[in-house]
C-alpha distance (Angstrom), angle and dihedral (degrees) to the residues before:
residue distance angle dihedral
X1 . . .
X2 3.80 . .
X3 3.79 122.5 .
X4 3.79 112.2 -81.0
X5 3.83 114.3 -156.4
X6 3.82 94.1 -169.8
X7 3.81 91.5 55.1
X8 3.80 88.9 45.5
X9 3.81 91.5 56.2
X10 3.81 93.8 45.6
X11 3.80 90.3 50.6
X12 3.79 92.4 45.6
X13 3.81 90.9 50.2
X14 3.83 88.4 50.4
X15 3.80 88.7 -130.6
X16 3.80 108.3 -162.3
X17 3.78 118.6 -176.8
X18 3.79 125.7 -161.3
X19 3.78 135.2 171.4
X20 3.79 106.7 -122.0
X21 3.80 99.7 -171.4
X22 3.77 128.7 -97.7
X23 3.77 140.7 -148.0
X24 3.78 144.6 -105.5
X25 3.79 125.4 -138.5
X26 3.78 147.2 -178.0
X27 3.79 136.1 180.0
X28 3.80 123.8 22.5
X29 3.80 113.0 -26.1
X30 3.81 145.8 142.5
X31 3.81 133.8 -170.4
X32 3.80 126.9 -159.0
X33 3.82 116.8 -149.2
X34 3.82 123.8 -165.4
X35 3.83 119.1 -133.2
X36 3.82 102.7 -67.4
X37 3.79 119.8 -117.1
X38 3.80 90.3 -141.7
X39 3.80 132.8 34.5
X40 3.80 104.9 -80.0
X41 3.78 130.0 -157.7
X42 3.79 133.2 -177.0
X43 3.78 134.2 -160.8
X44 3.79 121.0 -157.2
X45 3.78 100.2 -141.6
X46 3.80 95.0 173.2
X47 3.80 136.7 10.0
X48 3.80 126.9 -5.1
X49 3.80 140.7 -87.2
X50 3.80 141.7 169.3
X51 3.80 130.8 -104.3
X52 3.79 133.6 -167.4
X53 3.79 128.7 -179.7
X54 3.81 118.5 -133.9
X55 3.79 111.2 -95.1
X56 3.80 94.0 24.3
X57 3.78 128.6 100.9
X58 3.80 96.0 -160.1
X59 3.79 117.0 91.9
X60 3.79 124.8 -157.1
X61 3.78 125.2 -142.0
X62 3.79 111.7 -138.2
X63 3.79 113.7 -155.8
X64 3.77 132.1 -170.7
X65 3.80 109.3 -65.6
X66 3.81 94.2 19.6
X67 3.80 118.4 132.4
X68 3.81 126.2 -158.1
X69 3.78 132.6 -174.7
X70 3.81 128.6 -159.4
X71 3.83 117.3 -167.6
X72 3.79 92.6 -157.4
X73 3.79 110.6 -102.7
X74 3.82 97.2 112.1
X75 3.75 140.0 35.9
X76 3.78 119.2 -125.1
X77 3.80 145.1 -165.5
X78 3.78 126.5 -133.8
X79 3.75 127.0 -177.5
X80 3.77 150.2 128.5
X81 3.81 84.7 -97.0
X82 3.80 123.1 16.3
X83 3.80 89.8 -155.4
X84 3.81 90.2 63.7
X85 3.82 117.4 99.6
X86 3.81 105.3 -88.8
X87 3.76 117.8 -132.3
X88 3.81 120.3 -146.6
X89 3.80 107.5 -92.2
X90 3.80 94.7 -153.8
X91 3.81 92.5 57.7
X92 3.80 91.0 40.8
X93 3.80 93.2 56.6
X94 3.81 92.3 43.9
X95 3.81 86.7 68.6
X96 3.80 96.0 49.4
X97 3.79 121.7 124.2
X98 3.79 110.9 -132.4
X99 3.79 117.1 -27.6
X100 3.82 95.9 -34.2
X101 3.78 135.1 64.4
X102 3.78 126.2 -157.3
X103 3.80 138.4 -146.3
X104 3.80 115.7 -162.4
X105 3.77 111.8 -29.2
X106 3.83 90.5 -32.0
X107 3.79 93.3 -129.4
X108 3.83 101.0 127.0
X109 3.81 106.5 50.3
X110 3.80 138.2 24.9
X111 3.80 119.1 -172.2
X112 3.81 123.4 -176.1
X113 3.80 118.3 -156.1
X114 3.77 136.2 -160.4
X115 3.77 141.5 166.1
X116 3.78 139.1 -145.9
X117 3.79 119.5 -140.6
X118 3.81 119.2 -157.7
X119 3.79 133.5 -169.8
X120 3.84 108.1 -98.7
X121 3.80 93.1 -125.7
X122 3.80 92.5 60.2
X123 3.82 104.6 23.9
X124 3.80 93.2 98.7
X125 3.80 90.3 59.9
X126 3.80 88.4 69.0
X127 3.79 105.0 25.1
X128 3.81 96.8 48.8
X129 3.81 95.3 52.1
X130 3.81 96.6 49.8
X131 3.81 125.8 83.7
X132 3.80 119.5 -115.2
X133 3.81 91.4 -103.5
X134 3.81 130.3 23.9
X135 3.80 115.1 -169.1
X136 3.79 120.1 -171.5
X137 3.80 110.0 -171.2
X138 3.80 116.9 -143.2
X139 3.81 90.2 -132.0
X140 3.82 94.4 54.0
X141 3.82 121.4 102.1
X142 3.82 89.4 -122.2
X143 3.81 90.2 60.7
X144 3.81 96.0 62.1
X145 3.84 94.7 95.7
X146 3.81 89.7 45.7
X147 3.81 96.2 57.7
X148 3.79 95.8 72.7
X149 3.81 91.1 45.8
X150 3.81 91.7 51.7
X151 3.81 90.7 48.8
X152 3.79 91.1 50.3
X153 3.80 93.2 48.0
X154 3.80 89.7 52.4
X155 3.80 90.3 48.0
X156 3.82 91.7 49.8
X157 3.81 90.2 49.1
X158 3.80 90.2 58.9
X159 3.81 95.6 37.8
X160 3.77 130.1 101.9
X161 3.81 92.8 -170.6
X162 3.83 114.7 130.5
X163 3.79 113.6 -100.7
X164 3.80 95.9 37.1
X165 3.79 93.9 131.8
X166 3.80 96.1 54.8
X167 3.81 92.8 39.4
X168 3.80 90.5 52.8
X169 3.81 91.8 49.0
X170 3.82 91.9 51.4
X171 3.81 92.1 47.0
X172 3.80 90.2 49.2
X173 3.82 91.6 51.7
X174 3.78 90.9 51.3
X175 3.80 91.0 45.2
X176 3.81 91.0 56.3
X177 3.81 91.3 49.6
X178 3.79 90.9 49.7
X179 3.81 91.0 50.1
X180 3.80 89.1 55.4
X181 3.80 90.6 47.4
X182 3.79 91.0 51.3
X183 3.80 89.6 49.4
X184 3.80 90.7 49.8
X185 3.79 90.7 55.5
X186 3.81 86.2 75.4
X187 3.80 91.4 53.4
X188 3.78 93.8 143.6
X189 3.81 88.0 68.5
X190 3.81 94.4 50.7
X191 3.78 121.6 105.8
X192 3.82 116.9 -118.6
X193 3.82 107.0 -75.5
X194 3.79 143.0 118.5
X195 3.83 87.1 -86.3
X196 3.78 91.4 60.9
X197 3.80 89.9 43.2
X198 3.82 95.1 57.2
X199 3.80 91.4 62.2
X200 3.80 96.5 43.5
X201 3.80 106.0 106.8
X202 3.81 94.1 -157.4
X203 3.79 96.8 60.1
X204 3.82 98.1 28.8
X205 3.85 92.9 97.4
X206 3.82 90.5 55.2
X207 3.81 92.4 48.4
X208 3.79 90.0 50.0
X209 3.81 90.1 54.6
X210 3.81 93.0 50.0
X211 3.79 93.4 46.3
X212 3.79 94.0 41.0
X213 3.81 95.0 54.2
X214 3.83 110.6 9.3
X215 3.80 92.4 169.0
X216 3.79 94.1 60.6
X217 3.80 118.2 105.3
X218 3.80 94.9 -112.4
X219 3.78 115.8 -173.9
X220 3.76 129.2 -159.9
X221 3.80 87.3 -109.5
X222 3.84 91.8 55.3
X223 3.78 93.2 49.5
X224 3.80 94.7 44.4
X225 3.80 90.7 49.5
X226 3.82 91.2 52.5
X227 3.81 88.8 52.3
X228 3.80 91.9 47.4
X229 3.81 92.2 -121.9
X230 3.80 138.0 114.6
X231 3.80 115.3 -97.4
X232 3.80 92.4 -109.6
X233 3.81 95.3 47.0
X234 3.79 91.4 45.3
X235 3.81 94.0 48.9
X236 3.81 92.4 48.5
X237 3.80 94.6 45.8
X238 3.82 93.9 44.3
X239 3.81 91.7 53.5
X240 3.81 92.0 46.2
X241 3.80 90.3 53.6
X242 3.82 103.3 33.4
X243 3.80 99.1 30.5
X244 3.82 93.0 -128.1
X245 3.80 136.9 64.4
X246 3.83 118.3 -87.1
X247 3.80 96.9 -111.4
X248 3.81 90.9 44.4
X249 3.81 87.9 54.7
X250 3.82 89.2 50.5
X251 3.81 92.2 51.1
X252 3.80 93.3 48.2
X253 3.81 91.8 47.6
X254 3.79 90.5 50.4
X255 3.80 90.8 51.6
X256 3.81 91.8 50.7
X257 3.79 89.1 52.8
X258 3.79 90.4 45.5
X259 3.80 90.6 54.1
X260 3.78 89.3 56.5
X261 3.81 91.5 47.4
X262 3.79 91.6 50.2
X263 3.80 90.4 50.9
X264 3.77 99.0 43.9
X265 3.81 109.5 23.7
X266 3.79 130.6 69.0
X267 3.81 92.3 -146.6
X268 3.79 116.9 127.0
X269 3.79 119.4 -102.8
X270 3.80 88.8 -109.3
X271 3.81 91.5 53.5
X272 3.80 90.7 50.0
X273 3.80 90.6 46.8
X274 3.79 90.7 52.9
X275 3.81 93.1 48.7
X276 3.81 89.8 58.4
X277 3.78 96.7 47.8
X278 3.82 103.4 -91.3
X279 3.80 119.0 133.6
X280 3.80 94.7 -157.4
X281 3.77 138.5 30.9
X282 3.81 90.9 -126.4
X283 3.82 93.3 56.0
X284 3.80 90.4 48.3
X285 3.81 92.6 46.3
X286 3.80 91.1 51.2
X287 3.81 92.1 51.4
X288 3.81 92.3 43.7
X289 3.79 93.3 51.9
X290 3.80 92.2 45.3
X291 3.83 90.8 55.6
X292 3.82 101.9 34.4
X293 3.79 103.3 24.4
X294 3.81 92.3 -123.9
X295 3.79 137.9 85.5
X296 3.83 114.0 -110.8
X297 3.80 94.6 -115.8
X298 3.80 91.9 49.2
X299 3.81 91.5 48.2
X300 3.80 92.0 50.8
X301 3.81 92.6 47.9
X302 3.82 92.6 49.4
X303 3.80 93.2 48.1
X304 3.77 92.9 48.8
X305 3.79 92.7 48.3
X306 3.81 89.2 50.1
X307 3.80 91.2 51.0
X308 3.77 95.7 45.0
């Protein structure tokens, strides 16, 4: 299996997806949600409603089978009518019974909800490159892989079969990945970032080299050759797509990996430096501080105190 930069980033960010519950509704209603602390996603399992992000005039209709994802920078309102008085969602869900809350007799709409937690050191890699609202319509070609997942999540919700909790968690993780894939299918609309870079066929071979062996002394010539481009053309195209120069991307990726090693491994700083292509601890420390703002030893000490 070839190197997969998107999977690498999700693993590095320690992305963990869980279904948190949901609600059913009927009649005229609206709920106001504050900016979420985690990445949130919703699945319209039955019926339809409207959604509008704070600060935006445009409202989105969410139909049965639609999936939406909110990375957390803005609050939002959903409802059968956005002109209806919106009740506070936090207080509303505090009064729920079990995993689900209900408005009216709950016969007209069922919405399932989940969230994605990320490690603080890598969360920005995902949150900062996503728009405030991602809407995947059930009728769109990109939604085809999501339909089965939505059906299974609904089935698990109503099931008493043993193993429902773990099955739901695995389905939710796959659902989040498929949402990102659907979003990537519109790559031409993405802003320059690593997320746009991972779906650019021209530079994909170079990314696979950097992710496959980040400690290797890759040169611009090596990376351009893998992409089948001249050094100048490769450097210009890479920066247009990723937003940064190729070797800058390599350094930043190494430092993200080094952060994980410093948190999780007992290897010395010099051993970690060597594994990511640095001949001396001082050279590694300089690069680490330039990217993260902290010295490696200080970062490790802070992380271990926080986890104690």
